[in-house]
C-alpha positions in Angstrom: -9.3 16.1 0.6 -13.3 15.7 0.5 -15.2 17.3 3.5 -18.7 15.9 4.2 -21.0 18.3 6.5 -24.5 17.4 7.8 -26.9 20.3 8.2 -25.7 23.3 10.5 -26.3 27.1 10.7 -24.3 29.3 8.7 -22.2 30.1 11.4 -20.9 26.8 11.5 -20.6 25.9 8.4 -18.5 29.0 7.8 -16.2 28.2 10.6 -16.0 24.3 9.3 -15.3 25.4 5.9 -12.0 27.7 7.2 -10.9 24.6 9.5 -11.3 22.1 6.5 -9.2 24.7 4.5 -6.2 25.1 6.8 -6.4 21.0 7.5 -6.2 20.6 3.7 -2.7 22.8 3.3 -1.4 21.6 6.4 -1.8 17.8 5.2 -0.1 18.9 2.1 3.2 20.2 4.2 2.8 17.6 6.6 4.8 14.4 6.9 3.0 11.1 7.8 3.1 10.5 11.4 1.7 14.4 11.7 -1.2 13.6 9.3 -2.2 10.8 12.0 -3.5 13.6 13.9 -5.7 15.2 11.6 -6.9 12.9 8.6 -9.1 10.8 10.8 -10.7 7.4 8.8 -10.7 7.2 5.0 -11.3 3.5 4.8 -8.8 3.0 3.1 -9.4 4.9 0.0 -6.2 6.7 -0.7 -4.5 3.3 -0.4 -7.2 1.7 -2.5 -6.5 4.0 -4.9 -2.9 3.0 -5.4 -3.2 -0.8 -5.3 -6.8 -0.8 -7.3 -9.5 1.1 -7.5 -12.3 -1.4 -7.1 -11.5 -2.6 -3.8 -12.2 -6.1 -2.6 -13.8 -7.3 -6.2 -10.2 -8.4 -7.8 -8.3 -11.8 -6.9 -9.5 -13.5 -3.6 -11.8 -10.3 -2.6 -9.8 -9.9 0.9 -8.5 -6.0 0.3 -11.3 -4.3 2.0 -10.8 -6.4 5.1 -7.3 -6.0 4.9 -7.1 -2.2 4.7 -9.4 -1.0 7.3 -9.2 2.6 8.1 -6.6 5.3 9.2 -5.7 5.6 13.1 -5.9 9.0 14.4 -4.8 10.8 17.4 -1.9 10.1 19.4 -2.0 6.6 18.4 -1.9 7.7 14.7 1.1 9.3 15.4 2.9 6.8 17.0 2.1 4.2 14.4 3.0 7.0 11.7 6.5 7.5 13.1 6.7 3.7 13.1 5.6 3.4 9.4 7.9 6.4 8.4 11.0 4.7 9.7 10.1 1.4 7.9 9.5 3.3 4.7 12.7 5.0 5.0 14.6 1.7 5.7 13.3 0.3 2.9 14.0 3.2 0.2 17.7 2.7 1.7 17.5 -1.1 1.3 16.1 -1.2 -2.4 17.0 2.3 -3.8 15.0 1.3 -7.2 12.0 0.4 -5.8 8.8 3.5 -5.4 8.1 3.6 -2.0 4.9 5.4 -0.7 3.5 6.3 2.5 -0.3 6.2 2.2 -2.6 6.4 5.2 -1.2 4.2 7.9 0.5 2.1 5.2 3.6 1.5 2.7 3.0 1.0 -0.4 6.1 -0.5 -2.1 5.8 -0.7 -6.2 7.8 -3.2 -8.0 7.9 -2.7 -12.0 10.6 -3.6 -14.9 12.9 -0.7 -13.7 12.4 -1.3 -9.7 14.1 -4.6 -8.4 11.5 -7.3 -8.7 10.3 -7.9 -12.2 9.2 -10.8 -14.4 10.4 -11.6 -18.0 7.5 -11.7 -20.7 5.0 -13.8 -19.7 6.7 -15.6 -16.9 6.1 -15.6 -13.4 9.2 -17.0 -11.5 11.7 -14.6 -9.6 14.7 -14.9 -10.9 18.2 -14.3 -9.2 18.2 -10.8 -9.6 14.5 -10.2 -8.4 15.3 -12.3 -5.3 18.1 -10.0 -4.1 16.0 -7.2 -3.8 13.0 -9.3 -2.1 15.9 -10.3 0.3 16.5 -7.2 1.7 12.8 -6.0 1.9 12.3 -9.8 4.0 14.8 -8.0 6.4 13.0 -5.2 6.9 9.7 -7.0 7.4 11.3 -9.3 10.3 12.4 -6.5 11.9 8.9 -4.6 11.8 7.1 -8.0 13.0 3.7 -6.0 14.2 2.5 -5.7 10.3 0.5 -7.3 7.8 2.0 -8.0 4.3 -0.4 -7.4 1.2 1.1 -8.5 -2.0 -1.2 -7.5 -5.0 -0.5 -8.3 -8.9 -0.9 -6.3 -12.1 -0.4 -6.9 -16.0 -0.1 -4.3 -19.0 -3.5 -4.5 -21.5 -1.4 -6.6 -24.3 -2.8 -9.9 -25.0 -6.1 -11.5 -23.6 -7.7 -10.5 -20.3 -8.3 -13.4 -18.5 -4.9 -14.5 -19.4 -3.6 -11.6 -17.6 -5.6 -12.3 -14.9 -4.0 -15.4 -14.2 -0.6 -14.1 -14.6 -0.9 -11.7 -12.4 -2.3 -14.3 -9.9 1.1 -15.7 -10.7 3.2 -13.2 -10.3 1.8 -12.2 -6.9 2.1 -16.0 -5.5 5.2 -16.0 -6.5 6.1 -12.8 -4.5 3.8 -14.1 -1.8 5.3 -17.8 -2.1 9.1 -16.2 -1.6 8.3 -14.5 1.4 6.9 -17.4 2.8 9.9 -19.7 2.3 12.0 -17.0 3.3 10.5 -17.2 7.1 7.2 -14.7 7.0 4.5 -16.0 8.6 1.7 -17.0 5.9 -0.6 -15.0 8.9 0.9 -12.1 8.2 0.1 -12.2 4.1 -2.7 -11.6 2.1 -2.4 -12.0 -2.2 -4.2 -10.6 -4.6 -4.6 -9.7 -8.3 -6.3 -7.5 -10.9 -4.9 -8.9 -14.3 -4.7 -5.3 -16.5 -7.9 -3.7 -14.4 -6.1 -1.2 -12.8 -3.5 0.5 -15.1 -1.6 3.5 -13.2 -0.4 4.3 -16.2 -1.1 5.0 -20.3 -0.8 1.2 -21.9 -0.7 3.2 -25.1 2.6 3.9 -24.6 5.7 1.3 -24.4 6.9 3.3 -20.8 3.3 3.2 -19.6 3.2 -0.9 -20.3 6.1 -1.7 -18.3 5.3 0.6 -14.9 1.5 -1.5 -15.4 3.7 -4.9 -15.6 3.8 -4.2 -11.4 3.4 -6.1 -8.1 2.6 -3.9 -5.0 3.5 -4.9 -1.8 1.4 -2.9 1.0 2.7 -2.6 4.5 0.0 -2.4 7.1 0.0 -2.3 11.0 -1.6 -5.5 12.3 -4.1 -5.3 15.5 -0.7 -5.9 18.1 0.7 -2.8 16.6 -2.5 -0.8 16.7 -3.3 -1.8 20.6 -0.1 -1.2 21.7 -0.2 2.1 20.3 -3.5 3.0 22.0 -1.9 1.5 25.5 1.3 3.9 24.6 -1.1 6.9 24.2 -3.8 6.3 26.7 -6.2 5.9 24.4 
């Protein structure tokens, strides 16, 4: 956790340092709905690190606008509670997927071992992957006050331009499947990074398998945020 400190007296500097250290420790032990009170705004920095370090530079360039910042205060607690419940449902419905609660969002990672995967050099969604996506779609329909970001990645094998195109095709395969299954296009944003955002070591077979992934990021939309602020009296 980074704490940015402006010029201040030695006393207030020391006090701020103590509070910052306490908050860092508290965040490590808090669940995500509790984090809404203490994190404040991060501009999507943590979320950006998971879906792509160069937020907004790949694909259609809309990631930065979609991610936004973290909602603090009581409204953040209310939003965090809803997102915690949604994340738990996804974990229960799709045990193989990696589900992470980050900031105000949920990051679901699908790779070759986690429910939605693609054959080598292919971008079509097979029957087994459709089964996993159908379970995810049921959760999306239950929690309609969210936006959904689909991000495609590849490993570093092969030509970089080809990998960029392949990650785009795979991301849009997921997006289009969501649309065809009743998820409104207004909730969906698609992006892709090719081989440029590895999360694992591309020099190993296991690492490359994990890097051939699609992330689905679930974020509160404006309605959820406004409803939470009204409920919190903010």
